[in-house]
C-alpha positions as CSV (number, residue, x, y, z in Angstrom):
1,M,-0.6,3.6,-9.8
2,A,1.6,3.9,-6.7
3,T,4.7,2.6,-4.9
4,V,4.9,2.6,-1.1
5,I,8.1,2.7,0.8
6,F,7.0,1.3,4.2
7,S,9.5,1.7,7.0
8,N,8.1,-1.0,9.4
9,S,9.5,-0.8,12.9
10,G,7.1,-3.6,14.0
11,D,5.1,-1.4,16.3
12,T,1.4,-0.3,16.3
13,D,2.5,3.2,15.3
14,T,3.6,1.9,11.9
15,A,1.3,-1.0,11.5
16,V,-1.8,1.2,11.2
17,L,-0.1,3.1,8.3
18,R,-1.2,0.2,6.1
19,Y,-4.6,1.9,5.9
20,I,-3.1,4.6,3.7
21,W,-2.8,2.2,0.7
22,T,-5.1,-0.7,1.6
23,G,-7.6,-1.3,-1.3
24,I,-5.8,1.1,-3.7
25,P,-5.3,-0.8,-7.0
26,N,-1.9,-1.5,-8.5
27,V,0.1,-0.6,-5.5
28,K,3.7,-1.9,-5.1
29,V,4.7,-2.1,-1.5
30,V,8.4,-2.1,-0.6
31,E,8.5,-3.0,3.1
32,I,11.7,-2.5,5.0
33,N,11.9,-4.2,8.4
34,K,14.6,-5.3,10.8
35,D,15.3,-8.4,8.7
36,T,15.5,-6.7,5.3
37,L,18.7,-7.3,3.3
38,N,19.9,-4.7,0.9
39,A,17.3,-2.2,2.1
40,Q,18.8,0.8,0.4
41,E,19.2,-1.0,-2.9
42,L,15.5,-2.1,-2.8
43,V,14.3,1.4,-2.0
44,D,16.4,3.2,-4.6
45,Q,15.3,0.7,-7.3
46,A,11.6,1.2,-6.4
47,I,12.0,5.0,-6.5
48,E,13.6,5.0,-9.9
49,Q,10.8,2.7,-11.3
50,E,7.9,4.8,-10.0
51,H,6.6,7.8,-12.0
52,D,3.1,8.3,-10.7
53,T,2.6,8.2,-6.9
54,L,5.3,7.6,-4.3
55,I,4.1,7.1,-0.7
56,C,6.8,7.0,2.0
57,C,5.8,6.3,5.6
58,G,7.0,5.0,8.9
59,H,9.2,6.5,11.6
60,G,11.6,9.2,10.7
61,S,13.1,12.6,11.4
62,D,14.0,15.8,9.5
63,K,16.9,13.8,8.0
64,G,14.6,11.3,6.3
65,L,12.7,8.0,6.7
66,F,14.3,5.7,9.1
67,N,15.9,2.4,8.0
68,P,14.8,-0.2,10.6
69,A,17.0,-2.9,9.0
70,G,20.0,-1.5,11.0
71,T,22.5,-1.9,8.2
72,G,23.7,0.6,5.6
73,Y,22.3,4.1,5.8
74,S,20.3,5.2,8.8
75,F,17.6,6.5,6.5
76,V,16.1,4.8,3.4
77,I,14.7,8.1,2.1
78,N,17.6,10.5,2.7
79,R,19.6,13.5,1.5
80,Q,21.1,11.6,-1.4
81,N,18.4,9.5,-3.0
82,Y,15.8,12.3,-3.0
83,K,17.3,13.2,-6.4
84,K,16.0,10.0,-7.9
85,I,12.4,10.9,-7.2
86,K,10.6,11.9,-10.4
87,V,6.8,11.4,-9.9
88,N,3.5,13.0,-10.2
89,R,2.7,12.9,-6.5
90,F,5.0,12.5,-3.5
91,I,3.5,11.8,0.0
92,G,5.7,11.7,3.1
93,V,4.1,10.6,6.4
94,W,6.6,10.3,9.2
95,C,7.6,12.6,12.1
96,H,9.2,15.8,10.8
97,A,8.7,14.8,7.2
98,S,7.9,18.3,6.2
99,D,11.2,19.5,7.6
100,Y,12.9,17.0,5.4
101,G,10.9,18.1,2.4
102,E,11.8,21.7,3.0
103,S,15.5,21.0,3.5
104,V,15.8,19.3,0.1
105,H,13.1,21.3,-1.8
106,L,11.0,18.2,-2.5
107,K,7.5,19.2,-3.5
108,G,4.6,17.1,-2.0
109,F,2.2,16.5,0.8
110,Y,3.7,16.0,4.3
111,S,3.1,15.4,7.9
112,S,5.1,17.3,10.5
113,M,5.7,15.9,13.9
114,F,2.9,13.4,14.0
115,I,1.8,12.0,17.4
116,S,1.3,8.2,17.1
117,N,1.6,7.0,20.8
118,K,1.1,8.1,24.3
119,N,4.8,9.0,25.0
120,E,4.9,11.3,22.0
121,A,1.6,12.9,23.2
122,T,3.0,13.6,26.6
123,T,6.3,15.0,25.2
124,N,4.2,17.4,23.1
125,Q,1.9,18.3,26.0
126,C,-1.2,16.6,24.6
127,Y,-3.1,14.9,27.4
128,N,-6.7,14.4,26.3
129,A,-6.4,11.0,24.5
130,S,-5.6,7.5,25.7
131,A,-3.1,5.3,23.8
132,S,-6.0,3.4,22.1
133,Q,-7.7,6.7,21.0
134,I,-4.4,8.0,19.5
135,T,-4.2,4.8,17.4
136,T,-7.8,5.3,16.3
137,Y,-7.2,8.9,15.3
138,E,-4.1,7.7,13.3
139,I,-6.3,5.2,11.5
140,M,-8.9,7.8,10.7
141,F,-6.2,10.0,9.2
142,A,-4.8,7.1,7.1
143,I,-8.3,6.2,5.8
144,A,-9.0,9.8,4.8
145,L,-5.6,10.1,3.1
146,N,-6.3,6.8,1.3
147,Q,-9.4,8.3,-0.3
148,L,-7.6,11.5,-1.4
149,I,-4.9,9.4,-3.0
150,R,-7.1,6.9,-4.8
151,N,-9.5,9.6,-6.2
152,Y,-6.7,11.8,-7.5
153,V,-7.9,14.9,-5.6
154,P,-5.3,17.6,-6.3
155,M,-2.8,17.7,-3.5
156,K,-3.1,21.4,-3.0
157,K,-6.6,20.7,-1.6
158,W,-5.6,18.0,0.8
159,V,-4.7,20.0,3.9
160,N,-7.9,22.0,3.7
161,I,-10.1,18.9,3.2
162,L,-8.4,16.9,6.0
163,N,-8.8,19.8,8.4
164,N,-12.2,21.2,7.4
165,G,-13.9,18.3,5.7
166,G,-14.9,17.8,2.1
167,S,-15.1,14.9,-0.4
168,A,-12.8,12.6,-2.4
169,G,-14.9,11.4,-5.3
170,D,-18.1,10.0,-3.8
171,M,-16.5,9.6,-0.4
172,P,-17.2,12.3,2.2
173,I,-14.4,13.2,4.5
174,Q,-15.3,14.5,7.9
175,P,-13.6,17.6,9.4
176,A,-10.9,16.8,12.0
177,D,-12.1,17.1,15.6
178,K,-9.8,19.7,16.9
179,T,-11.3,19.8,20.3
180,I,-9.0,16.8,20.9
181,D,-5.4,18.1,21.4
182,V,-3.7,15.3,19.7
183,V,-5.8,15.7,16.6
184,K,-5.3,19.4,16.5
185,F,-1.5,19.0,16.9
186,N,-1.3,16.4,14.1
187,Y,-3.6,18.2,11.6
188,D,-2.1,21.6,12.2
189,G,1.2,20.2,11.1
190,L,0.0,19.0,7.7
191,K,1.7,20.8,4.8
192,Y,1.7,20.9,1.0
193,L,5.1,22.1,-0.1
194,T,5.2,23.5,-3.6
195,K,7.3,26.7,-3.7
196,F,10.7,27.2,-2.2
197,E,12.7,30.4,-2.0
198,G,16.3,30.5,-3.2
199,E,18.6,27.6,-3.6
200,V,18.6,24.5,-1.6
201,P,20.2,25.8,1.7
202,E,23.6,24.8,3.0
203,Y,23.6,22.0,5.5
204,N,25.8,21.4,8.5
205,E,25.4,17.9,9.7
206,W,26.8,15.3,12.0
207,G,28.8,12.5,10.5
208,S,32.1,10.7,10.4
209,V,33.4,11.2,6.9
210,S,35.2,14.3,5.6
211,Y,33.6,16.4,2.9
212,A,35.5,17.4,-0.2
213,G,38.8,16.7,1.6
214,T,38.0,19.0,4.5
215,Y,37.7,17.4,7.9
216,T,36.4,19.3,10.8
217,G,35.9,16.8,13.5
218,N,32.4,15.1,13.3
219,W,30.7,18.1,11.6
220,R,30.7,18.8,7.9
221,K,29.3,21.5,5.7
222,G,28.2,21.5,2.1
223,H,25.6,22.7,-0.5
224,W,23.2,20.7,-2.7
225,D,23.8,21.2,-6.4
226,Y,20.3,21.6,-7.8
227,Q,16.7,21.9,-7.0
228,L,14.1,19.1,-7.5
229,N,11.0,21.2,-8.0
230,R,10.8,20.4,-11.7
231,Y,10.6,16.7,-11.1
232,V,7.4,16.6,-9.1
233,Y,4.2,17.7,-10.8
234,D,1.1,16.8,-8.8
235,D,-1.6,19.2,-9.9
236,E,-1.0,18.6,-13.6
237,V,-2.4,15.1,-13.0
238,E,-5.9,14.7,-14.2
239,T,-8.2,11.7,-14.4
240,T,-10.4,10.9,-17.4
241,A,-12.8,8.0,-17.3
242,G,-10.9,6.4,-14.5
243,K,-7.6,6.7,-16.3
244,T,-4.7,8.9,-15.3
245,T,-3.5,11.4,-17.8
246,V,-0.9,14.1,-17.5
247,G,-1.6,17.7,-18.5
248,E,0.3,19.4,-21.3
249,S,2.4,21.5,-19.0
250,A,3.4,18.4,-17.1
251,K,4.4,16.6,-20.3
252,A,6.6,19.5,-21.1
253,A,8.1,19.4,-17.6
254,K,8.7,15.6,-18.0
255,T,10.6,16.3,-21.2
256,A,12.6,18.9,-19.5
257,S,13.3,16.6,-16.6
258,K,15.1,14.2,-19.0
259,R,17.8,16.7,-19.5
260,K,21.0,15.8,-17.8
261,P,21.1,17.4,-14.3
262,K,23.9,19.8,-13.4
263,K,27.1,18.1,-12.6
264,H,27.3,17.0,-9.0
265,I,29.6,18.9,-6.7
266,E,33.1,17.5,-6.4
267,D,33.4,14.5,-4.1
268,E,29.7,14.5,-3.3
269,D,29.3,10.8,-3.6
270,V,32.4,9.7,-1.7
271,W,31.0,10.2,1.8
272,D,28.1,8.6,3.6
273,D,25.5,11.3,4.1
274,D,23.5,9.2,6.5
275,V,26.1,7.9,8.9
276,W,25.2,9.2,12.4
277,Y,26.9,8.5,15.6
278,G,25.1,9.0,18.9
279,R,22.9,11.8,17.8
280,Y,19.7,10.0,16.9
């Protein structure tokens, strides 16, 4: 049913994310922690094998989902391996995940900056909740998200249900208490990304390797070669008698997705997209 890429930094902020998938049947969890060897290889293999639901969570930034192993790429979900994602549903829950999704045109459900501790609350001028309360609110969010995932509620409805209440199967979901500043901040940032204007934008990023033979100090500029919209289907997924089926239009899209992608831009794979020095 689902694969989870869990970036586990060993703190309470990430520990409570387990509620997102706890109890969901047939879940494969790929946990990356500080002791994980070959983290990127494990993640890439898991992405390629999953075709239904991909849940990515932990700490991160607009550049992707952090790699807590400390070896290899700085991000296990990054601006290279997003191209491997071909699933019915993509869920990204980390700080600034929606900025990442927008930057690579990856359709799915996302958090934006998501406050998970007191320091983050203070930084974002939210002062109403204690540290323990912030953890409780994060757990409540994770449990509600769990119900939406396991009951195959169309993702286009998730933001509204999480904010205003509703149901997931037989499970009622209470509206978010936006009288609490942390809750309002987190839930106002939830996004369902499905339509993107124009091509994947140019990027200008910090790194140490030259791009296509052009070296400009520690900055480089480039352009992604194709969009990913056609690889993520979500609302074509339907459930019949507890079994997941895919609508006819999604089947057609899947067939189309098997076509060979456009040729990668020259030298795209010769430099490390996620090597960062001193910026994050």
